[in-house]
MIDOMI-613986 format. One record per residue: residue number from 1; x, y, z of N, C-alpha, C, CB in turn. Coordinates in steps of 0.02 Angstrom, whole numbers, plus 50000, padded with zeros to 5 digits. Glycine has a CB too. Layout:
residues N
NUM;X;Y;Z;X;Y;Z;X;Y;Z;X;Y;Z $
...
end
This chain:
residues 299
1;50635;48755;49493;50568;48749;49542;50581;48815;49591;50563;48665;49593 $
2;50533;48834;49613;50527;48908;49670;50527;48888;49712;50474;48958;49678 $
3;50595;48907;49750;50595;48896;49832;50567;48969;49882;50687;48877;49856 $
4;50502;48919;49880;50432;48986;49952;50476;48985;50009;50323;48942;49995 $
5;50451;49022;50065;50483;49051;50101;50436;49114;50141;50539;49069;50059 $
6;50436;49105;50214;50387;49158;50250;50445;49209;50251;50349;49135;50334 $
7;50417;49278;50212;50472;49332;50213;50513;49372;50283;50437;49386;50175 $
8;50553;49376;50278;50575;49391;50339;50648;49457;50306;50602;49304;50389 $
9;50663;49497;50363;50693;49571;50352;50757;49574;50286;50731;49597;50434 $
10;50767;49489;50307;50839;49513;50260;50805;49524;50199;50910;49450;50248 $
11;50764;49497;50158;50720;49470;50118;50687;49513;50078;50681;49436;50150 $
12;50660;49538;50126;50631;49612;50095;50677;49669;50093;50572;49640;50138 $
13;50749;49667;50130;50803;49718;50123;50807;49742;50040;50879;49682;50150 $
14;50833;49650;50015;50867;49631;49961;50823;49638;49907;50893;49567;49966 $
15;50769;49651;49916;50702;49658;49875;50682;49743;49856;50636;49620;49925 $
16;50717;49775;49881;50691;49863;49875;50722;49877;49815;50719;49926;49941 $
17;50789;49839;49778;50785;49879;49704;50767;49858;49668;50826;49898;49672 $
18;50711;49779;49651;50684;49756;49601;50639;49806;49615;50668;49685;49594 $
19;50598;49791;49665;50522;49847;49693;50551;49917;49668;50501;49855;49804 $
20;50590;49949;49674;50592;50011;49686;50584;50055;49598;50668;50022;49733 $
21;50604;49974;49545;50599;49977;49463;50538;49979;49432;50628;49922;49431 $
22;50474;49998;49438;50409;49971;49432;50365;50007;49451;50400;49918;49459 $
23;50328;50022;49398;50263;50088;49417;50204;50036;49458;50214;50135;49322 $
24;50213;50051;49508;50174;50003;49582;50133;50074;49605;50248;49963;49667 $
25;50076;50049;49631;50044;50100;49664;49982;50045;49715;50007;50164;49598 $
26;49966;49980;49699;49949;49965;49773;49965;49948;49831;49925;49941;49776 $
27;49948;49944;49887;49967;49933;49941;49992;49870;49964;49929;49950;49969 $
28;49972;49814;49937;50003;49776;49935;50066;49763;49924;49981;49759;49917 $
29;50072;49780;49869;50128;49790;49839;50197;49821;49877;50108;49829;49788 $
30;50189;49851;49925;50238;49892;49980;50274;49838;50001;50202;49935;50047 $
31;50336;49834;50007;50386;49779;50045;50355;49777;50117;50477;49804;50048 $
32;50355;49838;50149;50334;49845;50214;50273;49798;50226;50319;49919;50229 $
33;50210;49797;50147;50160;49779;50185;50152;49706;50185;50103;49810;50165 $
34;50212;49684;50152;50224;49622;50113;50241;49577;50186;50294;49628;50046 $
35;50275;49595;50230;50313;49574;50287;50264;49584;50344;50380;49614;50297 $
36;50245;49657;50357;50199;49655;50413;50106;49642;50409;50214;49723;50442 $
37;50097;49613;50345;50051;49572;50350;50052;49504;50324;50006;49599;50330 $
38;50092;49459;50342;50140;49389;50322;50107;49333;50356;50228;49390;50350 $
39;50074;49358;50421;50053;49308;50463;49978;49323;50435;50072;49315;50549 $
40;49953;49375;50450;49868;49385;50450;49873;49346;50361;49827;49501;50460 $
41;49906;49335;50323;49884;49307;50267;49913;49250;50231;49880;49350;50231 $
42;49978;49238;50287;50011;49152;50276;50041;49168;50202;49938;49071;50274 $
43;50089;49229;50195;50114;49252;50132;50152;49202;50140;50141;49322;50116 $
44;50189;49192;50072;50256;49146;50060;50294;49197;50005;50238;49054;50024 $
45;50332;49186;50003;50383;49247;49945;50438;49205;49935;50417;49335;49980 $
46;50459;49218;49857;50511;49191;49825;50545;49243;49790;50492;49139;49783 $
47;50588;49231;49774;50627;49278;49703;50645;49221;49642;50720;49323;49731 $
48;50623;49234;49597;50631;49210;49542;50624;49220;49481;50615;49182;49544 $
49;50688;49231;49415;50675;49279;49348;50660;49349;49373;50608;49252;49299 $
50;50704;49331;49425;50696;49417;49434;50650;49460;49459;50695;49444;49383 $
51;50609;49417;49484;50543;49456;49504;50541;49433;49577;50468;49436;49458 $
52;50518;49465;49632;50491;49458;49689;50410;49426;49668;50497;49532;49730 $
53;50423;49363;49699;50329;49333;49690;50308;49304;49771;50319;49240;49615 $
54;50242;49300;49766;50211;49310;49815;50154;49246;49831;50187;49377;49805 $
55;50126;49198;49861;50080;49168;49880;50048;49184;49949;50098;49113;49874 $
56;49970;49206;49925;49912;49220;50000;49893;49155;50006;49830;49277;49993 $
57;49905;49151;50079;49850;49100;50097;49783;49123;50132;49880;49050;50144 $
58;49774;49179;50125;49717;49184;50152;49644;49148;50154;49713;49228;50138 $
59;49608;49153;50199;49516;49130;50188;49500;49134;50148;49461;49157;50211 $
60;49502;49197;50100;49425;49208;50061;49476;49214;50004;49358;49287;50081 $
61;49439;49206;49935;49455;49200;49861;49502;49264;49856;49382;49203;49805 $
62;49488;49342;49862;49521;49398;49858;49573;49403;49895;49488;49444;49868 $
63;49589;49356;49939;49673;49355;49973;49682;49264;49972;49681;49400;50082 $
64;49678;49232;49925;49704;49169;49913;49743;49168;49851;49652;49121;49912 $
65;49788;49139;49822;49839;49132;49761;49887;49182;49763;49806;49137;49691 $
66;49896;49180;49684;49986;49235;49680;49957;49267;49682;50051;49249;49624 $
67;50006;49324;49695;50030;49401;49668;50039;49406;49618;50081;49432;49686 $
68;50040;49464;49579;50074;49484;49523;50142;49484;49513;50059;49537;49513 $
69;50199;49462;49485;50245;49467;49484;50269;49530;49485;50258;49437;49450 $
70;50323;49551;49545;50356;49622;49544;50402;49629;49510;50378;49645;49596 $
71;50423;49656;49467;50498;49651;49441;50505;49730;49393;50510;49566;49383 $
72;50582;49728;49362;50576;49795;49332;50554;49769;49268;50643;49843;49330 $
73;50540;49813;49218;50501;49826;49142;50558;49793;49106;50483;49919;49113 $
74;50523;49759;49062;50577;49725;49016;50596;49656;49058;50651;49779;49004 $
75;50547;49626;49112;50572;49558;49137;50538;49503;49095;50556;49547;49218 $
76;50554;49432;49086;50532;49365;49027;50461;49372;49080;50595;49260;49022 $
77;50420;49418;49096;50363;49380;49123;50345;49322;49101;50312;49410;49120 $
78;50328;49296;49040;50298;49221;49015;50325;49182;49050;50310;49194;48945 $
79;50388;49183;49038;50457;49133;49093;50440;49114;49152;50527;49172;49118 $
80;50402;49183;49197;50388;49168;49277;50301;49155;49280;50415;49247;49333 $
81;50256;49155;49242;50196;49131;49231;50209;49053;49223;50164;49167;49170 $
82;50204;49045;49168;50268;48973;49174;50274;48953;49240;50354;48992;49150 $
83;50314;48961;49254;50353;48930;49333;50284;48929;49397;50435;49008;49368 $
84;50250;48989;49387;50188;48974;49440;50121;48946;49404;50166;49047;49481 $
85;50102;48931;49335;50077;48865;49331;50114;48796;49356;50064;48860;49266 $
86;50176;48770;49343;50200;48734;49383;50188;48716;49436;50233;48745;49387 $
87;50179;48785;49467;50198;48791;49551;50124;48759;49585;50216;48891;49583 $
88;50105;48779;49531;50017;48792;49560;50007;48712;49548;49948;48859;49500 $
89;50004;48669;49490;50017;48589;49510;50040;48557;49570;50061;48564;49473 $
90;50113;48587;49560;50143;48551;49620;50100;48566;49707;50230;48581;49620 $
91;50069;48593;49702;50023;48641;49763;49972;48573;49748;49984;48749;49741 $
92;49934;48580;49706;49868;48560;49691;49797;48607;49710;49866;48495;49726 $
93;49836;48673;49677;49771;48722;49677;49754;48728;49609;49782;48798;49708 $
94;49721;48751;49597;49705;48791;49538;49767;48878;49527;49608;48811;49556 $
95;49766;48889;49467;49797;48963;49471;49778;48993;49447;49847;48980;49458 $
96;49776;49024;49543;49734;49085;49553;49768;49160;49552;49702;49076;49621 $
97;49725;49209;49547;49793;49253;49566;49740;49328;49614;49852;49286;49465 $
98;49756;49346;49633;49718;49382;49675;49751;49450;49681;49709;49346;49741 $
99;49756;49523;49743;49782;49581;49722;49796;49606;49679;49811;49591;49735 $
100;49771;49604;49603;49810;49639;49533;49786;49702;49532;49794;49605;49456 $
101;49789;49731;49506;49773;49801;49481;49742;49789;49397;49852;49854;49484 $
102;49736;49850;49401;49671;49823;49312;49741;49815;49251;49586;49931;49266 $
103;49795;49843;49265;49842;49854;49213;49881;49778;49218;49892;49928;49228 $
104;49878;49785;49300;49899;49697;49296;49863;49626;49262;49900;49675;49368 $
105;49803;49664;49264;49724;49604;49271;49734;49609;49217;49636;49616;49302 $
106;49757;49653;49150;49743;49649;49082;49804;49603;49066;49738;49722;49040 $
107;49871;49623;49097;49933;49571;49064;49930;49515;49076;49999;49579;49081 $
108;49869;49476;49153;49869;49417;49143;49832;49412;49096;49858;49382;49187 $
109;49776;49424;49061;49732;49417;49021;49766;49393;48951;49695;49477;49021 $
110;49832;49443;48925;49865;49427;48906;49883;49329;48878;49890;49465;48945 $
111;49894;49300;48928;49926;49243;48948;49865;49186;48953;49967;49256;49019 $
112;49828;49220;48990;49791;49142;49019;49693;49190;49000;49822;49114;49156 $
113;49669;49147;48988;49598;49168;49005;49561;49183;49090;49559;49109;48971 $
114;49556;49238;49115;49513;49248;49167;49467;49269;49181;49524;49262;49194 $
115;49441;49241;49232;49359;49302;49257;49373;49314;49300;49278;49285;49268 $
116;49390;49392;49285;49433;49423;49359;49365;49453;49377;49514;49494;49352 $
117;49364;49469;49455;49312;49491;49495;49353;49541;49550;49270;49425;49529 $
118;49318;49589;49563;49354;49636;49616;49315;49652;49670;49377;49701;49589 $
119;49303;49674;49734;49264;49710;49779;49287;49763;49801;49247;49680;49826 $
120;49228;49810;49804;49255;49890;49809;49287;49896;49868;49198;49949;49808 $
121;49272;49848;49917;49300;49861;49994;49381;49831;49981;49247;49808;50066 $
122;49410;49842;49935;49486;49818;49945;49504;49861;49887;49507;49727;49940 $
123;49484;49902;49864;49496;49966;49797;49543;50031;49862;49378;50014;49750 $
124;49609;50034;49833;49636;50096;49876;49607;50162;49848;49721;50103;49875 $
125;49627;50196;49896;49621;50267;49883;49690;50302;49865;49591;50300;49946 $
126;49695;50327;49809;49754;50369;49779;49735;50427;49763;49786;50344;49723 $
127;49800;50478;49810;49796;50547;49816;49853;50578;49794;49784;50565;49878 $
128;49849;50653;49755;49895;50679;49746;49908;50695;49783;49900;50708;49716 $
129;50002;50682;49815;50041;50723;49854;50021;50794;49887;50089;50732;49817 $
130;50008;50819;49835;50008;50916;49828;49941;50926;49859;50007;50961;49731 $
131;49896;50860;49829;49804;50907;49850;49797;50898;49925;49712;50860;49808 $
132;49830;50831;49971;49851;50810;50047;49887;50890;50067;49918;50727;50052 $
133;49942;50896;50049;49991;50929;50073;49942;51031;50091;50069;50917;50000 $
134;49955;51031;50010;49907;51103;50015;49836;51114;50039;49899;51129;49952 $
135;49797;51060;50030;49728;51076;50050;49707;51122;50009;49718;51098;50117 $
136;49713;51152;49925;49676;51208;49924;49619;51193;49887;49709;51262;49900 $
137;49575;51234;49889;49503;51239;49842;49453;51234;49900;49488;51169;49777 $
138;49400;51237;49864;49326;51233;49901;49309;51181;49934;49272;51238;49860 $
139;49323;51116;49889;49310;51065;49908;49349;51028;49984;49320;51036;49849 $
140;49405;51055;49975;49435;51055;50042;49436;51106;50101;49490;51047;50032 $
141;49408;51161;50095;49410;51213;50131;49394;51179;50221;49350;51269;50094 $
142;49359;51119;50195;49321;51073;50300;49401;51086;50317;49281;50934;50313 $
143;49424;51038;50287;49506;50999;50314;49528;51044;50326;49560;50958;50270 $
144;49552;51129;50292;49573;51183;50296;49551;51212;50390;49539;51223;50226 $
145;49484;51186;50385;49439;51229;50438;49461;51200;50504;49350;51221;50428 $
146;49473;51133;50518;49464;51081;50520;49549;51089;50555;49433;51041;50453 $
147;49599;51094;50559;49669;51096;50560;49692;51166;50591;49695;51084;50486 $
148;49643;51208;50570;49641;51297;50595;49626;51283;50657;49579;51358;50559 $
149;49564;51240;50664;49508;51242;50709;49561;51209;50790;49427;51182;50671 $
150;49598;51156;50775;49643;51137;50804;49716;51158;50841;49646;51110;50773 $
151;49730;51197;50800;49763;51257;50795;49766;51280;50845;49744;51298;50757 $
152;49690;51340;50848;49680;51378;50881;49638;51353;50969;49649;51420;50832 $
153;49649;51267;50955;49600;51248;51024;49683;51227;51081;49523;51150;51001 $
154;49762;51225;51021;49804;51198;51082;49848;51247;51095;49843;51132;51073 $
155;49867;51265;51119;49955;51292;51117;50005;51280;51115;49979;51314;51144 $
156;50004;51229;51113;50094;51174;51127;50075;51134;51069;50112;51107;51219 $
157;50079;51148;50992;50091;51105;50968;50136;51081;50918;50055;51099;50961 $
158;50172;51028;50911;50227;51004;50870;50232;50939;50839;50277;51008;50903 $
159;50287;50936;50781;50279;50850;50777;50343;50852;50762;50225;50804;50717 $
160;50368;50784;50758;50433;50778;50783;50428;50698;50735;50446;50783;50885 $
161;50486;50681;50688;50514;50618;50652;50498;50565;50708;50602;50622;50630 $
162;50487;50477;50690;50483;50456;50736;50548;50432;50733;50432;50422;50747 $
163;50596;50425;50772;50660;50377;50784;50650;50334;50839;50725;50416;50799 $
164;50718;50302;50847;50720;50246;50897;50705;50274;50962;50789;50208;50900 $
165;50733;50361;50956;50720;50390;51008;50638;50393;51045;50746;50449;50991 $
166;50603;50392;51016;50534;50437;51015;50493;50388;51005;50524;50496;50959 $
167;50494;50314;50951;50462;50287;50933;50418;50232;51004;50500;50265;50878 $
168;50423;50252;51064;50383;50219;51115;50324;50287;51124;50437;50195;51193 $
169;50324;50333;51109;50278;50379;51099;50231;50377;51051;50302;50426;51093 $
170;50253;50361;50979;50206;50317;50942;50165;50267;50962;50235;50289;50904 $
171;50210;50213;50971;50178;50165;51032;50111;50159;51058;50206;50179;51088 $
172;50128;50248;51109;50085;50256;51161;50008;50270;51142;50113;50310;51202 $
173;50020;50322;51058;49965;50325;51033;49913;50269;51014;49978;50355;50991 $
174;49990;50220;50975;49902;50147;50965;49922;50100;51013;49888;50085;50868 $
175;49928;50106;51090;49895;50093;51119;49832;50132;51150;49930;50074;51145 $
176;49832;50212;51167;49775;50231;51178;49721;50203;51120;49781;50303;51185 $
177;49735;50221;51078;49675;50204;51023;49642;50143;51031;49699;50200;50950 $
178;49700;50090;51054;49666;50026;51056;49611;50034;51133;49733;49956;51060 $
179;49645;50052;51203;49605;50053;51239;49532;50108;51250;49646;50050;51278 $
180;49535;50121;51178;49445;50137;51192;49408;50105;51141;49418;50223;51186 $
181;49429;50061;51130;49381;50011;51096;49383;49935;51136;49406;50003;51012 $
182;49326;49895;51115;49330;49837;51128;49356;49810;51061;49269;49810;51156 $
183;49431;49806;51054;49458;49768;50992;49435;49703;50975;49525;49760;50997 $
184;49439;49701;50917;49416;49658;50879;49491;49626;50828;49352;49698;50839 $
185;49493;49536;50815;49550;49504;50811;49591;49561;50759;49538;49422;50784 $
186;49534;49570;50700;49596;49607;50680;49626;49687;50698;49589;49604;50614 $
187;49580;49715;50735;49636;49781;50776;49682;49774;50799;49621;49816;50828 $
188;49687;49699;50865;49726;49675;50885;49776;49641;50840;49701;49648;50921 $
189;49784;49615;50803;49835;49624;50749;49869;49682;50735;49811;49611;50693 $
190;49822;49714;50714;49856;49789;50691;49906;49808;50743;49797;49856;50686 $
191;49887;49826;50788;49929;49849;50869;49992;49798;50848;49878;49821;50968 $
192;49995;49724;50855;50057;49692;50847;50105;49701;50798;50046;49638;50844 $
193;50050;49731;50736;50096;49755;50653;50145;49829;50702;50009;49803;50554 $
194;50080;49857;50723;50127;49919;50731;50192;49916;50776;50085;49975;50760 $
195;50195;49878;50828;50235;49866;50863;50286;49821;50829;50207;49848;50914 $
196;50288;49805;50792;50336;49768;50744;50362;49817;50701;50303;49712;50701 $
197;50316;49861;50668;50361;49914;50630;50376;49982;50649;50337;49923;50571 $
198;50368;49992;50705;50411;50013;50744;50474;50006;50768;50392;50012;50773 $
199;50466;49928;50778;50537;49897;50816;50600;49887;50742;50512;49795;50862 $
200;50566;49897;50668;50613;49885;50622;50575;49932;50568;50627;49804;50604 $
201;50592;49988;50593;50587;50033;50538;50627;50058;50467;50583;50075;50567 $
202;50689;50041;50503;50748;50055;50443;50753;49992;50394;50831;50068;50478 $
203;50729;49940;50410;50738;49884;50360;50682;49869;50328;50761;49823;50387 $
204;50631;49886;50359;50549;49907;50309;50550;49957;50279;50481;49922;50344 $
205;50602;50015;50279;50587;50068;50251;50543;50117;50276;50571;50053;50203 $
206;50520;50112;50326;50488;50137;50346;50489;50225;50382;50479;50089;50370 $
207;50459;50262;50381;50457;50347;50389;50391;50372;50415;50468;50387;50316 $
208;50403;50401;50469;50349;50419;50510;50342;50496;50537;50354;50374;50567 $
209;50274;50508;50565;50272;50577;50618;50259;50557;50696;50204;50633;50596 $
210;50242;50597;50708;50205;50599;50782;50207;50669;50796;50244;50554;50845 $
211;50149;50690;50815;50093;50728;50811;50089;50748;50931;50009;50661;50755 $
212;50113;50788;50932;50122;50815;51022;50090;50876;51039;50203;50834;51047 $
213;50047;50880;51083;50001;50928;51120;50013;50925;51196;49923;50912;51106 $
214;50064;50998;51212;50059;50982;51270;50102;50935;51289;50004;50968;51281 $
215;50140;50908;51252;50204;50857;51270;50176;50787;51261;50235;50866;51355 $
216;50120;50788;51250;50074;50719;51261;50078;50690;51192;49985;50734;51286 $
217;50088;50628;51185;50069;50592;51082;50016;50574;51073;50105;50520;51045 $
218;49984;50651;51010;49922;50628;51021;49897;50597;50954;49877;50683;51047 $
219;49928;50591;50914;49949;50560;50854;49989;50528;50831;49954;50582;50826 $
220;49996;50468;50756;50054;50443;50747;50046;50435;50683;50073;50389;50783 $
221;50097;50433;50634;50073;50403;50580;50155;50346;50566;50046;50472;50512 $
222;50132;50309;50506;50194;50276;50480;50191;50252;50403;50208;50214;50525 $
223;50223;50271;50373;50245;50273;50285;50287;50228;50265;50282;50336;50259 $
224;50279;50222;50196;50327;50204;50156;50323;50187;50093;50351;50167;50177 $
225;50369;50185;50055;50355;50201;49979;50369;50143;49926;50402;50263;49959 $
226;50301;50154;49896;50269;50080;49868;50328;50082;49808;50166;50079;49833 $
227;50351;50129;49779;50398;50125;49709;50393;50201;49700;50366;50072;49633 $
228;50444;50230;49635;50474;50287;49655;50410;50341;49607;50571;50288;49632 $
229;50366;50326;49618;50276;50349;49586;50255;50376;49661;50205;50261;49549 $
230;50250;50319;49704;50180;50315;49744;50210;50290;49834;50115;50239;49697 $
231;50182;50350;49869;50205;50327;49965;50115;50287;49991;50230;50443;50040 $
232;50157;50258;50020;50088;50219;50037;50082;50237;50135;50100;50109;50010 $
233;50036;50247;50145;50023;50268;50230;49990;50198;50266;49956;50346;50240 $
234;50040;50174;50284;50006;50097;50322;49964;50119;50398;50087;50028;50350 $
235;49977;50148;50431;49943;50159;50502;49953;50237;50525;49980;50106;50563 $
236;49893;50281;50526;49861;50342;50545;49838;50307;50617;49796;50374;50487 $
237;49867;50325;50665;49803;50345;50724;49809;50389;50780;49781;50288;50762 $
238;49742;50414;50808;49745;50459;50855;49693;50450;50904;49744;50519;50829 $
239;49665;50485;50958;49649;50452;51028;49623;50522;51059;49722;50410;51075 $
240;49569;50474;51091;49545;50542;51141;49529;50623;51104;49617;50557;51199 $
241;49513;50661;51139;49484;50727;51110;49532;50740;51060;49476;50790;51164 $
242;49606;50736;51071;49649;50734;51022;49605;50728;50935;49698;50669;51044 $
243;49606;50659;50927;49573;50614;50860;49493;50669;50854;49552;50499;50888 $
244;49449;50679;50930;49373;50711;50897;49381;50779;50867;49310;50721;50958 $
245;49454;50822;50902;49436;50890;50882;49492;50891;50837;49431;50951;50939 $
246;49510;50852;50766;49548;50852;50726;49613;50839;50706;49539;50881;50719 $
247;49653;50773;50759;49712;50744;50752;49727;50729;50677;49714;50684;50795 $
248;49670;50690;50666;49709;50638;50608;49713;50695;50551;49657;50555;50578 $
249;49658;50750;50543;49672;50798;50476;49757;50814;50481;49620;50883;50479 $
250;49752;50848;50567;49827;50869;50561;49872;50847;50543;49852;50880;50597 $
251;49876;50759;50566;49940;50715;50543;49947;50702;50484;49945;50655;50568 $
252;49885;50700;50445;49884;50675;50373;49930;50752;50333;49784;50656;50342 $
253;49882;50808;50366;49950;50850;50342;49993;50851;50325;49973;50872;50357 $
254;50028;50849;50370;50086;50842;50404;50115;50794;50357;50081;50821;50480 $
255;50113;50723;50347;50148;50680;50315;50154;50711;50253;50122;50615;50316 $
256;50094;50719;50213;50098;50739;50149;50148;50810;50129;50027;50749;50132 $
257;50170;50831;50195;50183;50896;50168;50271;50889;50200;50121;50969;50203 $
258;50302;50833;50211;50340;50789;50259;50379;50796;50190;50309;50709;50302 $
259;50455;50780;50172;50511;50802;50136;50522;50703;50100;50589;50849;50203 $
260;50495;50663;50165;50507;50609;50148;50468;50580;50106;50514;50580;50190 $
261;50379;50597;50115;50365;50598;50063;50359;50645;49996;50332;50580;50077 $
262;50412;50603;49959;50411;50647;49910;50378;50620;49823;50489;50669;49912 $
263;50360;50566;49869;50331;50548;49774;50263;50578;49744;50312;50457;49759 $
264;50266;50563;49711;50168;50602;49671;50102;50587;49694;50145;50573;49589 $
265;50114;50522;49707;50055;50509;49739;50059;50485;49811;50022;50464;49701 $
266;50015;50472;49851;49987;50427;49929;49948;50401;49924;49966;50452;49988 $
267;49964;50346;49933;49909;50277;49937;49871;50282;50019;49964;50182;49927 $
268;49816;50272;50031;49804;50292;50093;49754;50205;50112;49758;50385;50094 $
269;49767;50165;50083;49747;50086;50060;49667;50114;50058;49770;50005;50128 $
270;49637;50017;50095;49567;50036;50078;49530;50024;50109;49543;50021;50033 $
271;49463;50050;50120;49428;50065;50175;49386;50025;50207;49398;50109;50165 $
272;49409;49956;50220;49389;49866;50175;49288;49881;50225;49477;49742;50233 $
273;49245;49908;50183;49185;49905;50181;49169;49948;50275;49161;49816;50160 $
274;49210;49977;50287;49181;50004;50344;49171;50069;50327;49218;49997;50404 $
275;49095;50083;50331;49057;50145;50309;49101;50226;50343;48966;50133;50346 $
276;49110;50210;50374;49149;50264;50432;49228;50294;50411;49161;50216;50513 $
277;49242;50256;50383;49304;50227;50358;49309;50259;50299;49307;50152;50350 $
278;49257;50258;50232;49238;50251;50151;49210;50325;50178;49174;50174;50109 $
279;49170;50363;50236;49184;50426;50214;49227;50484;50216;49151;50443;50222 $
280;49268;50431;50266;49309;50512;50285;49374;50490;50214;49360;50522;50407 $
281;49388;50430;50210;49422;50446;50126;49394;50480;50067;49433;50386;50092 $
282;49352;50462;50087;49316;50499;50023;49302;50576;50011;49253;50474;50019 $
283;49325;50584;50078;49296;50664;50076;49370;50676;50062;49252;50710;50156 $
284;49426;50690;50057;49487;50701;50043;49486;50707;49961;49532;50647;50075 $
285;49449;50665;49927;49440;50697;49857;49472;50679;49836;49441;50754;49839 $
286;49483;50575;49824;49559;50540;49785;49577;50548;49715;49560;50462;49787 $
287;49629;50550;49679;49611;50566;49616;49613;50510;49591;49645;50613;49583 $
288;49603;50438;49601;49567;50383;49569;49568;50316;49634;49611;50362;49487 $
289;49549;50278;49639;49529;50236;49666;49550;50168;49623;49462;50252;49679 $
290;49599;50146;49675;49671;50065;49635;49598;49980;49618;49775;50016;49763 $
291;49576;49974;49596;49534;49919;49624;49590;49878;49597;49448;49905;49599 $
292;49591;49794;49647;49624;49753;49652;49561;49684;49632;49665;49763;49722 $
293;49591;49658;49562;49552;49594;49547;49582;49534;49572;49543;49583;49473 $
294;49540;49483;49564;49560;49397;49579;49509;49366;49546;49560;49366;49663 $
295;49541;49312;49533;49519;49263;49487;49549;49210;49463;49506;49285;49443 $
296;49526;49161;49446;49553;49099;49436;49578;49090;49356;49498;49047;49457 $
297;49637;49080;49342;49670;49059;49251;49647;49000;49237;49762;49050;49235 $
298;49643;48983;49153;49660;48943;49111;49696;48964;49102;49636;48925;49071 $
299;49727;48894;49101;49806;48906;49015;49777;48870;48963;49910;48855;49022 $
end
C-alpha cells in the first residue's frame, strides 16, 4: 500500500538523490515546484519502490491524476504501475496520468492503453543555456540591444546572488510587481509561493539573483535544478520603468550566465495561454517545447 501525504520540506530534501539521477526536463518534476505548487494542485506525494510518486487533485484533467514516477534508470517501473493501479481502485478514481512528457507517455503506452491528450498552454519552453547566456546570432540581436540600452540608461547597475541577507529585496521586487496590477487569484498565489520560496531556499535547492539599479531592487529571479541536464526558472519579476526598459532581458541573461545555472538546458516553463507571455518566450527561440500529456489508462 502506498503511504501518501502532502509534501513537506524534509520529504523534498530526502528526494534530491532519487530525482537527480534521471534525465528530466519538465518543470513539474522540479522538487521545488512539487513543494511550492502543492497547495494549488492538492498534490500528494510518496516514496515507493525507489521512486517519488505524485498524485494531483487539480480541477482540470490536465492537473488531475498521477504524475509519472520519478526514479533512476533501471527501476522496476512495472511494479510501481501495478501499485498505482491498485491505489486508483482504493481511491475510486480512474487510473489517470497527467504532466507526462512525450517519452513518459510512450513508456505508459508500453503497459497500458492510453488516449493521451495535450494542450499547448502547458508546454514548457526549453532553451540551450549557452544561447541565453551568449545571445549570439541575428535572431537574438534585439535582446542584445535591449540589454545594451538598459546599461546605457542607468549608471549604477549590479547583480547580487540572493542570500538570507538580501532576500527581503527580492520580495520587494515581487511586491512592486503585484502592486502594479489588479491581481487575479493565481497572481496572489504566485506571490505567496515566492515568499515561501525565499524563506526556504536551501531545503528547496533554490538559487537566484537580484538586479539593482542605483541601489533599488529592480528585478529578481529564482531557479533550481530539475536534473543533471536542466535548470528550471521558477520566478522572474521586474517592475515599473525597469521592466519597461529591459530589466527582464538583463536578469534572464545574468541567470543564464551565472555559475549556478550550470546545466545544458534551461526550462522557462509554460506560457499558460497568455499571448504576451507566449510572444516573449518565443522571442528567445527555444531549442524545443516540451509537451505534457494527460489521459486515462486502461489496464
